KEKE-3310 file (N, C-alpha, C; in steps of 0.2 Angstrom, whole numbers, plus 5000, padded with zeros to 4 digits):
npx = (5217:5217:5222:5215:5202:5204:5210:5195:5190:5198:5195:5179:5181:5187:5177:5170:5174:5173:5166:5170:5180:5179:5176:5185:5189:5205:5216:5218:5230:5248:5261:5275:5268:5263:5263:5263:5256:5245:5239:5236:5230:5231:5234:5244:5242:5253:5258:5255:5253:5235:5240:5251:5246:5236:5247:5254:5246:5236:5244:5243:5255:5260:5260:5273:5283:5284:5288:5297:5310:5314:5319:5304:5300:5281:5268:5250:5237:5221:5216:5223:5224:5221:5216:5228:5234:5241:5248:5253:5256:5262:5274:5282:5289:5297:5305:5313:5317:5335:5336:5330:5338:5349:5349:5343:5333:5325:5316:5303:5285:5268:5253:5235:5218:5213:5211:5225:5228:5224:5230:5246:5245:5243:5254:5263:5259:5266:5275:5285:5288:5302:5303:5295:5287:5273:5256:5240:5226:5215:5202:5201:5206:5220:5216:5207:5210:5217:5214:5215:5200:5194:5178:5171:5164:5158:5163:5161:5167:5169:5173:5188:5209:5212:5227:5240:5257:5273:5287:5294:5300:5307:5294:5288:5281:5287:5290:5271:5262:5245:5232:5223:5214:5209:5212:5224:5242:5252:5256:5261:5269:5283:5293:5289:5289:5303:5314:5310:5318)
npy = (5947:5955:5969:5965:5972:5982:5992:5995:5999:6011:6016:6018:6027:6037:6039:6047:6058:6064:6072:6082:6087:6095:6105:6112:6124:6131:6133:6148:6149:6150:6152:6161:6165:6167:6157:6158:6170:6169:6159:6165:6164:6146:6131:6117:6099:6090:6072:6061:6046:6048:6047:6054:6070:6069:6071:6084:6094:6095:6101:6112:6115:6132:6139:6148:6139:6130:6132:6144:6154:6140:6129:6119:6105:6099:6091:6087:6076:6067:6059:6048:6031:6030:6021:6027:6032:6027:6018:6025:6039:6044:6035:6039:6049:6046:6034:6043:6047:6055:6060:6073:6078:6079:6089:6099:6103:6103:6097:6085:6086:6078:6082:6080:6079:6074:6068:6073:6059:6048:6051:6048:6033:6031:6033:6026:6014:6016:6013:6026:6036:6038:6046:6058:6072:6071:6080:6083:6093:6095:6102:6105:6118:6122:6118:6126:6138:6140:6139:6124:6112:6099:6092:6075:6065:6060:6048:6043:6051:6065:6081:6085:6086:6093:6086:6089:6098:6105:6116:6126:6141:6146:6151:6154:6150:6142:6134:6125:6111:6105:6092:6084:6079:6069:6057:6052:6057:6062:6076:6077:6070:6065:6065:6072:6086:6086:6088:6102:6109)
npz = (5179:5190:5182:5170:5178:5181:5170:5164:5172:5172:5159:5161:5165:5159:5150:5160:5161:5149:5143:5153:5145:5136:5142:5150:5161:5165:5179:5186:5192:5185:5178:5183:5196:5211:5224:5239:5239:5232:5241:5254:5267:5270:5275:5273:5278:5285:5280:5290:5309:5315:5331:5328:5326:5337:5348:5341:5344:5330:5320:5306:5291:5285:5272:5268:5275:5266:5257:5256:5253:5245:5231:5226:5217:5216:5218:5211:5215:5212:5224:5236:5237:5224:5208:5195:5203:5212:5203:5195:5197:5209:5209:5196:5203:5213:5207:5203:5211:5214:5203:5205:5217:5213:5204:5213:5219:5231:5241:5235:5232:5238:5233:5238:5241:5254:5272:5285:5289:5280:5271:5272:5276:5267:5260:5268:5260:5248:5252:5250:5257:5262:5253:5245:5251:5262:5260:5267:5261:5267:5267:5255:5253:5246:5232:5229:5228:5223:5208:5207:5206:5203:5197:5204:5205:5201:5200:5214:5222:5225:5228:5220:5218:5203:5191:5193:5192:5196:5196:5208:5213:5228:5232:5218:5206:5194:5182:5177:5174:5171:5168:5155:5158:5173:5173:5164:5163:5158:5157:5167:5179:5183:5175:5165:5170:5177:5167:5163:5175)
capx = (5212:5214:5223:5207:5199:5208:5210:5192:5188:5200:5187:5174:5182:5189:5171:5166:5177:5174:5163:5174:5186:5178:5174:5190:5193:5208:5219:5220:5237:5252:5271:5274:5263:5270:5261:5262:5252:5239:5233:5241:5228:5231:5241:5244:5242:5258:5255:5255:5248:5231:5245:5256:5241:5234:5254:5255:5236:5235:5245:5244:5259:5257:5261:5279:5286:5285:5291:5301:5317:5315:5316:5302:5295:5275:5263:5244:5232:5214:5215:5225:5224:5216:5224:5232:5240:5245:5251:5257:5258:5268:5278:5286:5291:5298:5308:5321:5320:5338:5339:5327:5342:5356:5347:5345:5328:5324:5311:5295:5278:5262:5244:5228:5210:5212:5215:5236:5230:5224:5237:5254:5245:5244:5261:5270:5261:5267:5286:5287:5289:5308:5307:5294:5285:5265:5253:5232:5223:5207:5193:5203:5208:5221:5216:5203:5212:5222:5211:5213:5198:5185:5169:5174:5158:5151:5169:5159:5178:5168:5180:5196:5213:5215:5232:5247:5266:5273:5292:5294:5305:5304:5286:5288:5282:5294:5282:5268:5256:5240:5235:5216:5208:5210:5216:5229:5248:5254:5261:5262:5274:5289:5302:5290:5293:5311:5315:5309:5320)
capy = (5948:5963:5970:5969:5973:5994:5995:5993:6004:6016:6017:6021:6033:6040:6043:6052:6063:6065:6081:6088:6090:6100:6111:6112:6131:6127:6135:6150:6149:6151:6151:6165:6166:6168:6152:6162:6175:6167:6158:6167:6161:6137:6129:6110:6096:6083:6067:6061:6044:6049:6051:6061:6070:6073:6077:6090:6096:6094:6105:6114:6123:6136:6138:6152:6135:6123:6135:6148:6152:6132:6125:6110:6101:6097:6088:6086:6070:6063:6055:6044:6025:6025:6017:6029:6039:6028:6016:6029:6047:6043:6032:6042:6054:6039:6031:6044:6056:6055:6065:6079:6078:6081:6095:6103:6100:6104:6094:6084:6084:6076:6085:6077:6083:6070:6068:6069:6052:6041:6047:6045:6027:6029:6033:6017:6007:6013:6012:6034:6043:6044:6047:6059:6076:6071:6082:6084:6098:6090:6103:6108:6123:6127:6119:6131:6145:6142:6135:6116:6106:6096:6086:6068:6065:6053:6042:6040:6056:6073:6087:6082:6091:6091:6081:6093:6099:6111:6120:6132:6139:6151:6150:6154:6141:6140:6130:6121:6108:6102:6087:6086:6074:6066:6046:6052:6055:6066:6081:6081:6065:6065:6064:6080:6090:6086:6090:6111:6112)
capz = (5182:5194:5176:5164:5179:5179:5164:5165:5178:5167:5152:5163:5168:5153:5146:5162:5159:5140:5145:5156:5145:5133:5150:5156:5163:5166:5186:5186:5192:5179:5177:5187:5202:5218:5229:5247:5239:5229:5246:5260:5274:5271:5276:5271:5283:5283:5284:5300:5312:5321:5336:5327:5324:5342:5352:5335:5340:5325:5318:5299:5289:5282:5262:5265:5277:5261:5246:5256:5251:5243:5227:5228:5216:5221:5215:5216:5211:5212:5230:5240:5234:5218:5201:5192:5208:5215:5202:5189:5194:5212:5208:5192:5205:5219:5207:5199:5216:5216:5197:5208:5222:5208:5200:5219:5224:5240:5241:5232:5238:5235:5235:5237:5244:5259:5278:5284:5290:5274:5265:5277:5277:5258:5256:5269:5256:5241:5252:5249:5262:5263:5244:5245:5258:5257:5264:5264:5258:5272:5264:5246:5251:5242:5227:5227:5228:5215:5201:5204:5209:5199:5204:5200:5210:5194:5202:5221:5224:5225:5225:5218:5213:5197:5191:5193:5193:5197:5198:5212:5216:5235:5232:5211:5199:5186:5181:5178:5170:5171:5164:5154:5161:5180:5174:5164:5168:5147:5157:5176:5178:5184:5170:5164:5175:5180:5160:5167:5180)
cpx = (5212:5217:5218:5202:5199:5209:5199:5187:5189:5195:5181:5178:5185:5183:5167:5167:5176:5170:5167:5180:5186:5175:5176:5194:5201:5212:5220:5229:5242:5258:5273:5270:5267:5263:5258:5259:5243:5235:5236:5233:5227:5238:5240:5244:5247:5257:5256:5250:5243:5236:5248:5251:5237:5240:5256:5246:5235:5236:5244:5254:5258:5263:5268:5283:5287:5289:5296:5307:5321:5318:5311:5300:5287:5270:5256:5238:5228:5215:5221:5221:5219:5221:5227:5237:5244:5249:5255:5261:5265:5273:5282:5285:5293:5303:5313:5324:5326:5340:5337:5334:5346:5353:5345:5340:5327:5321:5305:5289:5272:5258:5241:5224:5209:5218:5224:5232:5231:5229:5245:5251:5244:5253:5267:5268:5263:5275:5287:5289:5295:5308:5304:5289:5276:5262:5247:5232:5214:5201:5197:5201:5211:5221:5210:5205:5218:5218:5210:5207:5195:5184:5171:5171:5153:5156:5166:5168:5172:5170:5183:5203:5210:5222:5235:5250:5267:5283:5292:5297:5308:5296:5281:5287:5286:5292:5280:5262:5250:5236:5224:5212:5212:5216:5218:5236:5250:5260:5263:5267:5280:5295:5301:5296:5303:5315:5313:5314:5327)
cpy = (5955:5967:5974:5973:5983:5996:5994:5999:6013:6019:6021:6029:6042:6045:6046:6057:6068:6076:6085:6091:6096:6105:6114:6119:6127:6132:6145:6154:6146:6152:6159:6168:6163:6161:6157:6167:6174:6166:6158:6164:6151:6140:6121:6104:6090:6077:6063:6053:6050:6051:6056:6068:6076:6074:6083:6095:6100:6099:6109:6117:6123:6136:6140:6145:6129:6126:6141:6148:6144:6130:6120:6110:6098:6096:6088:6081:6071:6064:6050:6035:6023:6026:6021:6033:6032:6019:6020:6037:6046:6040:6035:6048:6050:6037:6035:6052:6058:6059:6072:6081:6082:6085:6102:6103:6099:6098:6091:6080:6083:6079:6084:6080:6078:6072:6068:6060:6046:6045:6045:6038:6024:6028:6029:6013:6008:6016:6019:6034:6044:6048:6058:6067:6073:6076:6084:6090:6096:6096:6105:6115:6129:6125:6125:6133:6143:6137:6128:6112:6108:6091:6081:6064:6059:6047:6039:6046:6059:6076:6084:6088:6086:6084:6085:6093:6105:6113:6123:6134:6149:6154:6152:6150:6146:6136:6123:6117:6103:6097:6087:6082:6069:6058:6049:6055:6057:6069:6081:6076:6068:6068:6071:6086:6094:6088:6098:6115:6115)
cpz = (5182:5185:5173:5169:5180:5175:5164:5167:5174:5161:5155:5164:5166:5151:5152:5161:5152:5142:5148:5151:5140:5137:5152:5159:5167:5173:5181:5190:5186:5183:5179:5194:5209:5225:5236:5245:5237:5234:5250:5269:5271:5270:5275:5278:5283:5287:5291:5301:5313:5326:5337:5329:5331:5347:5345:5337:5337:5320:5310:5298:5284:5276:5263:5272:5274:5255:5250:5258:5248:5235:5227:5221:5219:5214:5215:5211:5215:5221:5230:5237:5230:5213:5202:5199:5207:5211:5196:5193:5200:5212:5202:5193:5208:5214:5201:5206:5218:5211:5200:5215:5221:5206:5208:5221:5228:5243:5235:5235:5234:5237:5234:5244:5248:5266:5275:5282:5286:5271:5268:5278:5271:5256:5260:5265:5250:5243:5247:5253:5264:5257:5245:5250:5258:5261:5260:5263:5258:5268:5255:5247:5246:5234:5225:5225:5222:5210:5199:5206:5205:5200:5200:5205:5207:5199:5207:5224:5225:5225:5227:5218:5208:5197:5189:5193:5193:5198:5202:5216:5219:5235:5224:5208:5195:5179:5180:5172:5174:5167:5162:5154:5168:5176:5168:5165:5160:5151:5164:5179:5179:5182:5168:5167:5178:5173:5160:5170:5179)
residu = (UNK:UNK:UNK:UNK:UNK:UNK:UNK:UNK:UNK:UNK:UNK:UNK:UNK:UNK:UNK:UNK:UNK:UNK:UNK:UNK:UNK:UNK:UNK:UNK:UNK:UNK:UNK:UNK:UNK:UNK:UNK:UNK:UNK:UNK:UNK:UNK:UNK:UNK:UNK:UNK:UNK:UNK:UNK:UNK:UNK:UNK:UNK:UNK:UNK:UNK:UNK:UNK:UNK:UNK:UNK:UNK:UNK:UNK:UNK:UNK:UNK:UNK:UNK:UNK:UNK:UNK:UNK:UNK:UNK:UNK:UNK:UNK:UNK:UNK:UNK:UNK:UNK:UNK:UNK:UNK:UNK:UNK:UNK:UNK:UNK:UNK:UNK:UNK:UNK:UNK:UNK:UNK:UNK:UNK:UNK:UNK:UNK:UNK:UNK:UNK:UNK:UNK:UNK:UNK:UNK:UNK:UNK:UNK:UNK:UNK:UNK:UNK:UNK:UNK:UNK:UNK:UNK:UNK:UNK:UNK:UNK:UNK:UNK:UNK:UNK:UNK:UNK:UNK:UNK:UNK:UNK:UNK:UNK:UNK:UNK:UNK:UNK:UNK:UNK:UNK:UNK:UNK:UNK:UNK:UNK:UNK:UNK:UNK:UNK:UNK:UNK:UNK:UNK:UNK:UNK:UNK:UNK:UNK:UNK:UNK:UNK:UNK:UNK:UNK:UNK:UNK:UNK:UNK:UNK:UNK:UNK:UNK:UNK:UNK:UNK:UNK:UNK:UNK:UNK:UNK:UNK:UNK:UNK:UNK:UNK:UNK:UNK:UNK:UNK:UNK:UNK:UNK:UNK:UNK:UNK:UNK:UNK)
# end
Protein backbone atom coordinates (compact mmCIF):
# COMPACT_ATOMS: atom_id res chain seq x y z
CA UNK A 1 0.00 0.00 0.00
CA UNK A 2 2.83 2.43 0.88
CA UNK A 3 4.54 1.45 -2.37
CA UNK A 4 1.34 2.20 -4.30
CA UNK A 5 1.05 5.62 -2.64
CA UNK A 6 4.69 6.33 -3.45
CA UNK A 7 4.19 5.43 -7.11
CA UNK A 8 1.13 7.67 -7.28
CA UNK A 9 3.12 10.56 -5.80
CA UNK A 10 5.89 9.96 -8.33
CA UNK A 11 3.36 10.05 -11.19
CA UNK A 12 2.13 13.38 -9.82
CA UNK A 13 5.67 14.77 -9.58
CA UNK A 14 6.47 13.57 -13.12
CA UNK A 15 3.34 15.29 -14.41
CA UNK A 16 4.31 18.44 -12.52
CA UNK A 17 7.75 18.62 -14.16
CA UNK A 18 6.67 18.01 -17.77
CA UNK A 19 6.64 21.73 -18.54
CA UNK A 20 9.79 22.22 -16.54
CA UNK A 21 11.72 19.73 -18.70
CA UNK A 22 10.99 21.66 -21.88
CA UNK A 23 12.26 24.92 -20.41
CA UNK A 24 15.22 23.56 -18.41
CA UNK A 25 18.20 25.84 -18.65
CA UNK A 26 21.17 23.80 -17.57
CA UNK A 27 23.52 24.99 -14.91
CA UNK A 28 26.01 27.71 -15.72
CA UNK A 29 28.55 25.55 -13.94
CA UNK A 30 30.25 23.01 -16.22
CA UNK A 31 33.19 20.64 -16.44
CA UNK A 32 36.28 22.74 -15.75
CA UNK A 33 34.51 25.19 -13.43
CA UNK A 34 36.34 25.96 -10.20
CA UNK A 35 33.64 25.71 -7.51
CA UNK A 36 35.62 27.81 -5.04
CA UNK A 37 35.89 30.68 -7.55
CA UNK A 38 32.30 30.26 -8.78
CA UNK A 39 30.94 30.71 -5.25
CA UNK A 40 33.72 32.49 -3.31
CA UNK A 41 31.51 33.93 -0.58
CA UNK A 42 29.48 30.77 0.03
CA UNK A 43 29.77 28.38 2.96
CA UNK A 44 27.82 25.21 3.69
CA UNK A 45 26.58 23.97 7.04
CA UNK A 46 27.76 20.53 8.14
CA UNK A 47 24.93 18.29 9.36
CA UNK A 48 24.64 18.44 13.14
CA UNK A 49 22.29 18.52 16.08
CA UNK A 50 20.96 21.81 17.42
CA UNK A 51 23.22 21.51 20.49
CA UNK A 52 26.25 20.99 18.22
CA UNK A 53 25.19 24.07 16.27
CA UNK A 54 25.02 26.14 19.45
CA UNK A 55 28.38 24.89 20.76
CA UNK A 56 30.02 25.68 17.38
CA UNK A 57 28.42 29.16 17.44
CA UNK A 58 26.53 28.15 14.27
CA UNK A 59 29.74 27.81 12.30
CA UNK A 60 29.75 27.21 8.58
CA UNK A 61 32.28 25.52 6.30
CA UNK A 62 33.84 27.55 3.46
CA UNK A 63 33.97 25.75 0.12
CA UNK A 64 37.78 25.89 0.11
CA UNK A 65 37.81 23.75 3.26
CA UNK A 66 35.61 21.17 1.54
CA UNK A 67 37.37 21.02 -1.85
CA UNK A 68 40.94 22.39 -1.67
CA UNK A 69 43.59 19.71 -2.34
CA UNK A 70 40.95 16.94 -2.23
CA UNK A 71 39.20 14.50 -4.53
CA UNK A 72 35.48 14.83 -3.79
CA UNK A 73 32.30 13.35 -5.13
CA UNK A 74 29.38 15.65 -4.38
CA UNK A 75 25.72 15.15 -5.15
CA UNK A 76 22.82 17.51 -4.69
CA UNK A 77 19.19 16.63 -4.25
CA UNK A 78 15.86 18.38 -3.70
CA UNK A 79 15.53 17.68 -0.01
CA UNK A 80 15.75 15.59 3.11
CA UNK A 81 12.98 13.11 3.81
CA UNK A 82 11.70 13.16 0.21
CA UNK A 83 10.92 9.88 -1.51
CA UNK A 84 13.39 9.55 -4.38
CA UNK A 85 16.16 11.17 -2.34
CA UNK A 86 15.69 8.72 0.55
CA UNK A 87 14.95 5.54 -1.36
CA UNK A 88 17.19 5.88 -4.42
CA UNK A 89 19.68 8.74 -4.53
CA UNK A 90 21.44 8.50 -1.15
CA UNK A 91 21.49 4.67 -1.15
CA UNK A 92 23.12 4.71 -4.61
CA UNK A 93 26.17 6.27 -2.91
CA UNK A 94 25.98 4.68 0.52
CA UNK A 95 25.86 1.16 -0.89
CA UNK A 96 29.09 1.57 -2.91
CA UNK A 97 31.10 3.82 -0.60
CA UNK A 98 33.99 1.32 -0.53
CA UNK A 99 34.32 1.59 -4.32
CA UNK A 100 34.73 5.36 -4.01
CA UNK A 101 37.36 4.93 -1.31
CA UNK A 102 39.19 2.38 -3.46
CA UNK A 103 39.43 5.05 -6.19
CA UNK A 104 41.06 7.50 -3.78
CA UNK A 105 38.05 9.71 -3.12
CA UNK A 106 38.62 11.75 0.05
CA UNK A 107 34.92 12.39 0.69
CA UNK A 108 31.48 11.75 -0.72
CA UNK A 109 29.19 14.69 0.06
CA UNK A 110 25.43 15.12 -0.09
CA UNK A 111 24.06 18.68 -0.15
CA UNK A 112 20.47 19.91 -0.16
CA UNK A 113 18.59 23.15 0.39
CA UNK A 114 17.77 22.34 4.00
CA UNK A 115 19.00 23.44 7.39
CA UNK A 116 21.84 21.33 8.89
CA UNK A 117 19.61 20.00 11.69
CA UNK A 118 17.03 18.51 9.33
CA UNK A 119 19.81 17.07 7.17
CA UNK A 120 21.40 15.56 10.28
CA UNK A 121 18.19 13.84 11.44
CA UNK A 122 17.60 12.50 7.94
CA UNK A 123 21.19 11.24 7.56
CA UNK A 124 20.90 9.44 10.90
CA UNK A 125 17.58 7.89 9.88
CA UNK A 126 19.19 6.64 6.65
CA UNK A 127 22.17 5.35 8.68
CA UNK A 128 24.43 7.05 6.15
CA UNK A 129 26.52 9.49 8.23
CA UNK A 130 29.46 7.09 8.53
CA UNK A 131 29.70 6.80 4.74
CA UNK A 132 28.63 10.22 3.44
CA UNK A 133 29.24 13.77 4.65
CA UNK A 134 25.98 15.74 4.70
CA UNK A 135 25.76 19.52 4.33
CA UNK A 136 22.88 21.94 4.38
CA UNK A 137 22.58 24.87 1.99
CA UNK A 138 20.02 26.55 4.25
CA UNK A 139 19.39 29.60 2.06
CA UNK A 140 20.13 27.98 -1.31
CA UNK A 141 23.07 30.33 -1.96
CA UNK A 142 25.41 27.53 -3.09
CA UNK A 143 22.91 26.19 -5.60
CA UNK A 144 21.97 29.71 -6.75
CA UNK A 145 25.61 30.55 -7.51
CA UNK A 146 25.90 27.37 -9.56
CA UNK A 147 22.53 27.90 -11.29
CA UNK A 148 21.30 24.58 -9.90
CA UNK A 149 18.05 25.83 -8.32
CA UNK A 150 14.63 24.56 -9.33
CA UNK A 151 11.26 25.85 -8.11
CA UNK A 152 9.33 22.90 -6.69
CA UNK A 153 6.54 24.99 -5.16
CA UNK A 154 3.94 22.85 -6.91
CA UNK A 155 5.16 19.96 -4.73
CA UNK A 156 5.10 22.26 -1.66
CA UNK A 157 8.90 22.34 -1.50
CA UNK A 158 9.68 25.85 -2.79
CA UNK A 159 13.11 26.63 -4.27
CA UNK A 160 15.31 23.53 -4.11
CA UNK A 161 18.37 21.96 -5.65
CA UNK A 162 18.26 20.15 -8.94
CA UNK A 163 19.29 16.52 -8.66
CA UNK A 164 22.93 16.42 -9.73
CA UNK A 165 26.36 14.92 -9.13
CA UNK A 166 29.96 15.96 -9.74
CA UNK A 167 33.48 14.65 -9.43
CA UNK A 168 35.67 17.49 -8.15
CA UNK A 169 39.48 17.58 -7.87
CA UNK A 170 41.05 20.49 -5.96
CA UNK A 171 37.86 22.50 -6.47
CA UNK A 172 37.63 21.92 -10.24
CA UNK A 173 34.76 19.96 -11.74
CA UNK A 174 36.02 16.95 -13.72
CA UNK A 175 32.57 15.39 -14.34
CA UNK A 176 29.07 16.85 -13.93
CA UNK A 177 25.64 15.26 -14.29
CA UNK A 178 22.31 17.08 -13.94
CA UNK A 179 18.99 15.26 -14.13
CA UNK A 180 16.32 16.51 -16.54
CA UNK A 181 13.66 16.08 -13.85
CA UNK A 182 13.99 16.09 -10.04
CA UNK A 183 12.07 12.81 -9.84
CA UNK A 184 14.74 10.92 -11.80
CA UNK A 185 18.02 9.27 -10.81
CA UNK A 186 19.29 8.38 -14.27
CA UNK A 187 22.58 10.28 -14.54
CA UNK A 188 23.27 11.50 -10.99
CA UNK A 189 23.43 8.18 -9.13
CA UNK A 190 26.51 6.70 -7.52
CA UNK A 191 27.39 4.13 -10.20
CA UNK A 192 27.36 6.77 -12.95
CA UNK A 193 29.77 9.17 -11.24
CA UNK A 194 31.93 6.24 -10.08
CA UNK A 195 32.40 5.31 -13.74
CA UNK A 196 33.54 8.87 -14.49
CA UNK A 197 36.38 8.91 -11.96
